[in-house]
C-alpha positions in Angstrom: 26.2 100.3 -134.5 24.4 103.6 -135.3 21.6 104.8 -133.1 19.0 104.5 -135.8 20.1 101.1 -137.0 17.7 98.3 -136.1 19.4 95.7 -133.8 19.4 92.1 -135.0 19.0 90.9 -131.4 17.6 93.2 -128.8 18.9 92.5 -125.2 16.1 94.6 -123.6 13.5 92.0 -124.5 15.8 89.2 -123.4 16.4 90.7 -120.0 12.7 91.5 -119.6 11.7 87.9 -120.5 14.2 86.5 -118.0 13.2 88.9 -115.2 9.5 88.1 -115.7 10.2 84.4 -115.6 12.2 84.7 -112.4 9.5 86.9 -110.8 6.9 84.3 -111.6 9.0 81.5 -110.2 9.4 83.4 -107.0 5.8 84.2 -106.8 4.8 80.6 -107.5 7.3 79.4 -104.8 6.0 81.8 -102.2 2.4 81.2 -102.9 2.1 77.5 -103.4 0.7 76.7 -100.0 -1.8 79.3 -99.0 -5.4 79.2 -98.0 -6.3 81.0 -101.2 -4.6 78.3 -103.3 -6.3 75.6 -101.2 -9.7 77.2 -101.9 -9.0 77.3 -105.6 -7.8 73.7 -105.6 -11.0 72.6 -103.9 -13.1 74.5 -106.4 -11.2 72.9 -109.2 -11.8 69.4 -107.7 -15.5 70.2 -107.3 -15.7 71.3 -110.9 -14.1 68.2 -112.3 -16.3 66.0 -110.0 -19.5 67.6 -111.2 -18.4 67.3 -114.8 -17.7 63.6 -114.2 -21.1 63.1 -112.6 -22.9 64.9 -115.5 -20.9 62.9 -118.1 -23.3 59.9 -118.3 -26.6 61.8 -118.6 -25.2 64.3 -121.1 -23.7 61.5 -123.2 -27.1 59.7 -123.1 -28.8 62.9 -124.3 -26.4 63.3 -127.2 -26.8 59.6 -128.2 -30.6 60.1 -128.3 -30.3 63.3 -130.3 -28.1 61.5 -132.9 -30.9 58.9 -133.2 -33.3 61.5 -134.6 -34.0 61.4 -138.3 -32.5 64.7 -139.3 -29.3 63.8 -137.4 -28.9 60.5 -139.4 -26.5 62.2 -141.9 -23.9 62.7 -139.2 -21.1 60.1 -139.6 -19.8 57.9 -137.0 -16.5 59.8 -136.5 -18.3 63.1 -135.8 -20.5 61.3 -133.2 -17.5 59.7 -131.5 -15.8 63.1 -131.4 -18.8 64.9 -129.8 -19.2 62.1 -127.2 -15.5 62.2 -126.3 -15.6 66.0 -125.7 -18.5 65.8 -123.2 -16.2 65.6 -120.1 -13.6 68.2 -121.0 -16.2 70.6 -122.3 -18.2 70.3 -119.1 -15.1 70.8 -117.0 -14.0 73.8 -119.0 -17.4 75.4 -118.7 -17.6 74.8 -115.0 -14.0 76.1 -114.5 -14.8 79.2 -116.5 -17.9 79.9 -114.4 -15.9 79.3 -111.2 -13.2 81.7 -112.3 -15.8 84.4 -113.0 -17.3 83.8 -109.5 -13.9 84.1 -107.8 -13.1 87.3 -109.7 -16.5 88.8 -108.7 -15.8 87.9 -105.1 -12.4 89.6 -105.2 -10.5 86.3 -104.7 -7.5 85.2 -106.6 -8.1 82.8 -109.4 -4.6 81.9 -110.7 -4.9 78.1 -110.1 -8.4 78.1 -111.6 -7.2 80.1 -114.6 -4.4 77.6 -115.0 -6.8 74.6 -114.9 -9.3 76.2 -117.3 -6.5 77.1 -119.8 -5.2 73.5 -119.7 -8.7 72.1 -120.1 -9.3 74.4 -123.0 -6.1 73.3 -124.6 -7.2 69.7 -124.1 -10.5 70.4 -125.9 -8.7 72.1 -128.8 -6.2 69.4 -129.1 -8.9 66.7 -129.1 -10.8 68.5 -131.9 -7.7 69.2 -134.1 -6.3 65.7 -133.7 -9.7 64.2 -134.7 -9.4 65.9 -138.1 -5.7 65.2 -138.7 -5.3 61.6 -139.7 -1.5 61.8 -140.1 0.2 60.8 -136.8 3.2 63.2 -137.3 1.1 66.3 -137.9 -1.3 65.3 -135.2 1.5 65.1 -132.6 3.0 68.3 -133.9 -0.2 70.2 -133.6 -0.8 68.9 -130.1 2.7 69.8 -129.0 2.4 73.4 -130.4 -1.0 73.9 -128.7 0.4 72.7 -125.3 3.4 75.0 -125.6 1.3 78.1 -126.5 -1.1 77.3 -123.8 1.6 76.9 -121.2 3.3 80.1 -122.2 0.0 82.0 -122.1 -0.8 80.6 -118.7 2.5 81.7 -117.1 2.4 85.1 -119.0 5.4 84.5 -121.1 3.7 84.4 -124.5 3.7 88.2 -125.0 7.3 88.8 -124.1 8.4 85.8 -126.2 6.5 87.1 -129.2 8.2 90.5 -128.6 11.6 88.9 -128.5 11.0 87.0 -131.7 9.8 90.2 -133.4 13.0 92.0 -132.4 15.2 89.4 -134.2 15.2 90.0 -137.9 16.4 92.0 -140.9 14.9 94.6 -143.3 14.1 93.8 -146.9 13.2 97.0 -148.7 10.4 98.7 -146.8 9.4 95.6 -144.8 11.0 93.7 -142.0 11.3 90.0 -141.7 11.7 88.7 -138.2 11.7 85.4 -136.4 8.1 86.0 -135.4 7.1 86.6 -139.1 8.8 83.3 -140.1 7.2 81.3 -137.3 3.8 82.8 -138.0 4.2 82.2 -141.7 5.3 78.6 -141.1 2.3 77.9 -138.9 -0.2 79.5 -141.2 1.4 77.7 -144.2 1.0 74.3 -142.4 -2.6 75.0 -141.5 -3.6 76.3 -144.9 -1.8 73.5 -146.7 -3.7 71.0 -144.6 -7.0 72.7 -145.4 -6.1 72.9 -149.1 -5.1 69.2 -149.2 -8.4 68.2 -147.6 -10.3 70.5 -150.0 -8.5 69.0 -153.0 -9.3 65.4 -151.8 -13.0 66.3 -151.5 -12.9 67.9 -155.0 -11.1 64.8 -156.4 -13.8 62.6 -155.0 -16.5 64.7 -156.6 -14.7 64.8 -159.9 -14.4 61.0 -159.9 -18.2 60.7 -159.6 -18.7 62.6 -162.9 -19.3 59.9 -165.5 -18.9 62.2 -168.6 -15.2 63.0 -167.8 -12.5 60.8 -169.1 -9.8 59.5 -166.6 -7.3 62.0 -168.1 -9.7 64.9 -167.7 -10.4 64.0 -164.1 -6.7 63.7 -163.3 -5.9 67.0 -165.2 -8.6 68.9 -163.2 -7.5 67.4 -159.9 -3.8 68.2 -160.5 -4.6 71.7 -161.7 -6.7 72.5 -158.7 -3.9 71.1 -156.4 -1.3 73.4 -158.0 -3.6 76.4 -157.9 -4.4 75.8 -154.2 -0.8 75.4 -153.4 0.1 78.8 -155.0 -2.9 80.4 -153.2 -1.8 78.9 -149.8 1.7 80.1 -150.1 0.7 83.6 -151.1 -2.0 83.8 -148.4 0.3 82.5 -145.7 3.0 85.1 -146.5 0.5 87.9 -146.8 -1.3 87.1 -143.6 2.0 86.8 -141.8 2.8 90.4 -142.8 5.4 89.6 -145.5 5.4 92.1 -148.4 5.2 90.0 -151.5 6.7 92.7 -153.6 9.8 92.6 -151.5 10.4 89.0 -152.5 10.8 89.8 -156.1 14.6 90.2 -155.5 14.7 86.4 -155.0 13.0 85.7 -158.4 16.2 85.8 -160.3 17.9 83.3 -158.0 14.9 81.0 -158.1 14.8 81.2 -161.9 18.5 80.4 -162.1 18.1 77.5 -159.8 15.2 76.1 -161.8 17.2 76.6 -165.0 20.2 74.6 -163.8 19.4 72.4 -160.8 15.7 71.8 -161.2 15.4 71.5 -164.9 14.7 67.7 -164.8 12.0 68.2 -162.2 10.2 70.9 -164.2 10.7 69.0 -167.4 8.8 66.1 -165.8 6.1 68.4 -164.5 5.6 70.0 -167.9 5.6 66.6 -169.6 3.0 65.4 -167.1 0.7 68.3 -168.0 1.2 67.6 -171.7 0.3 63.9 -171.2 -2.8 64.9 -169.3 -3.9 67.4 -171.9 -3.3 65.4 -175.1 -4.4 62.1 -173.4 -1.7 60.1 -175.2 -1.1 58.1 -172.0 -3.8 57.7 -169.4 -4.5 55.4 -166.4 -5.5 52.0 -167.6 -3.6 52.0 -170.9 -1.4 49.1 -171.7 2.0 50.4 -172.9 5.4 49.1 -174.0 8.3 51.5 -173.2 11.6 50.0 -174.3 11.8 46.8 -172.2 8.9 47.6 -169.9 5.4 46.2 -170.7 2.6 46.8 -168.4 -0.6 48.8 -167.4 -0.5 52.4 -166.4 -1.7 52.3 -162.8 -1.5 56.0 -162.1 -0.3 59.2 -163.8 1.2 61.9 -161.6 2.8 65.2 -162.2 6.3 63.9 -162.0 6.2 60.2 -162.9 3.8 57.5 -164.1 3.3 54.2 -162.3 3.4 51.2 -164.7 2.6 47.7 -163.3 4.0 44.8 -165.2 2.6 41.3 -165.5 5.2 40.2 -162.8 3.5 42.5 -160.3 6.5 45.0 -160.4 5.6 48.7 -160.3 7.9 50.8 -162.4 8.0 54.6 -161.6 8.8 56.1 -165.0 9.5 59.8 -165.4 7.0 61.6 -167.5 9.8 62.9 -169.8 10.4 59.4 -171.0 6.9 59.3 -172.5 7.6 62.4 -174.5 11.1 61.8 -175.8 11.0 57.9 -176.2 9.0 55.8 -178.6 6.0 54.3 -176.7 3.7 51.6 -177.9 0.2 52.2 -176.5 -1.8 49.0 -177.0 -5.0 50.7 -176.1 -4.7 54.3 -177.3 -7.7 54.5 -179.6 -9.0 51.0 -179.3 -8.4 48.2 -176.8 -8.6 45.6 -179.6 -5.1 44.6 -180.7 -3.8 42.1 -183.3 -1.1 39.6 -182.4 1.0 37.8 -185.0 2.8 34.6 -184.4 4.9 32.5 -186.9 4.0 28.8 -187.5 6.1 26.4 -189.6 5.0 23.1 -191.2 7.0 20.4 -193.1 7.2 20.5 -196.9 5.1 17.3 -197.1 2.1 19.1 -195.5 -1.2 19.9 -197.2 -0.8 23.6 -196.8 -4.4 24.7 -197.3 -5.6 22.1 -194.8 -2.9 23.2 -192.3 -3.9 26.8 -192.6 -7.6 25.9 -191.9 -6.5 23.9 -188.9 -4.4 26.9 -187.6 -7.4 29.2 -187.9 -9.8 26.8 -186.1 -7.3 26.1 -183.3 -6.6 29.8 -182.7 -10.3 30.7 -182.7 -11.0 28.1 -180.0 -9.0 30.1 -177.4 -11.4 32.0 -175.2 -9.7 35.4 -175.3 -9.4 35.4 -179.1 -12.1 37.6 -180.7 -14.5 36.2 -183.4 -14.6 39.7 -185.0 -12.2 40.6 -186.6 -11.7 37.1 -187.8 -8.5 35.1 -187.2 -6.5 34.6 -190.3 -3.5 32.4 -191.4 -1.2 33.6 -194.2 1.5 31.9 -196.2 4.6 34.0 -195.6 7.3 32.1 -197.6 9.3 29.0 -198.2 12.2 28.5 -195.8 15.2 26.2 -195.9 13.4 23.6 -193.7 9.8 24.6 -193.5 6.8 26.3 -195.1 6.4 29.5 -193.2 2.9 30.4 -192.0 1.7 33.2 -189.8 -1.4 33.3 -187.6 -3.0 36.7 -186.9 -5.6 36.9 -184.2 -7.3 39.7 -182.2 -7.8 40.2 -178.4 -9.7 43.0 -176.6 -8.0 42.8 -173.2 -4.2 43.5 -173.6 -4.1 44.5 -169.9 -4.6 40.8 -169.1 -1.4 39.9 -170.9 -0.2 39.2 -174.5 2.4 36.5 -174.1 0.0 34.3 -172.1 -2.7 34.3 -174.8 -0.1 33.7 -177.4 1.1 30.7 -175.5 -2.5 29.4 -175.4 -2.9 29.9 -179.1 0.3 28.1 -180.0 -0.6 25.2 -177.6 -4.0 24.9 -179.3 -2.2 24.7 -182.7 0.2 22.1 -181.5 -2.7 19.9 -180.2 -4.6 20.3 -183.5 -1.5 19.4 -185.5 -1.0 16.3 -183.4 -4.7 15.3 -184.0 -4.5 15.9 -187.8 -1.1 14.3 -188.3 0.5 17.5 -189.5 4.3 17.5 -188.9 6.4 20.3 -187.7 9.6 20.9 -189.6 13.1 20.1 -188.4 16.5 21.0 -189.8 17.6 18.5 -192.5 20.4 18.4 -195.2 20.6 16.3 -198.4 24.0 14.7 -199.2 24.6 13.7 -202.8 27.3 11.0 -203.7 28.8 10.5 -207.2 27.5 7.1 -208.3 29.6 7.0 -211.6 32.9 5.9 -210.0 34.1 4.0 -207.1 34.1 5.6 -203.7 37.6 5.7 -202.2 37.8 5.8 -198.4 41.2 6.5 -196.8 41.9 6.4 -193.1 45.0 8.2 -191.8 46.6 7.2 -188.6 47.4 10.1 -186.3 50.7 10.6 -184.7 51.2 9.1 -181.3 
């Protein structure tokens, strides 16, 4: 390796880190039982004891303060968080003051510094986990804070960061190291969490605007989420020290991957944006897509959730709504017309039967009075006179087949009451009456 070539893994920092850890272990072993450590342990116990004694009156004072009128807007979660932090904050404050006193007196304060650092980490973890509702991210944040606090306490945080900074490679004029990657990952996680919280707050605000349609609300929300995600990634890389211009060499590979491996995903994303902008499909619409009939429950960037009358939730890719014929029962108007065939026997008084059909269909609760229900004569079949009832409903999301069943059942009851017969298959057989009818029975072979 050339003298001026940067090393991928520097052994100097590794040796320094190991030597410092060994020295600290020896120092801790030799100085565990000393009068100075005993004095610090007593001071730590006194600090925790005083904080425990002050816990009750301080909590009472905060509870009374939360009862004031201008504090009524503070929600219950914030109050519980403040009250739960009383003991650790008191302990951290007393330990910090004790450490200052020991330093001013010229006494060692290693144990006190250790206790104060752990208590501060406890406070920070309690605050962060209160804002993070997801258990996985809450545990991850707590673990990282404890690790950083422990490394800082024993003095290994600086050497470890130097070791991570020494492992990496150069990209153009910038250097990407393990420290850069770790720092970018942590910043990305924190900024992504903040962006998700901000997008949820904005979505709640947008939902309260009555002048916006559901599609417009969803379009605004998704657009803000995408914009925040782009800003978060760029900000995390920039803060971590990554030169964004140096990443342009990867743009060709990313574009190639999108063109081949991710084309379906991006096709669904673009289709979702089109659906949100042209509002052809929106949440609450009743649609029929091939064999699927149901209500659009939610419309996302990649797929739409359609709930059928059976309670099944179909996740349909957005591309299907662009490339496939879709029946939207409530696109421009929720009122839809349903047509059902009705047959009567040839001996029926057809005008009277048509009147009975209209009255029976109109008696169903979900059938609209306007537009009016109509019955048409469609033709003369082999066995029946073919009628067709046409009626309107305004709530297709409540189902179409069920209201059709109710209408047909009402027509059947009305026909039974009026003595109108339904047709049945029949055939006429004509015999030649001018000559005798010869009947011959042939015996089959045994």
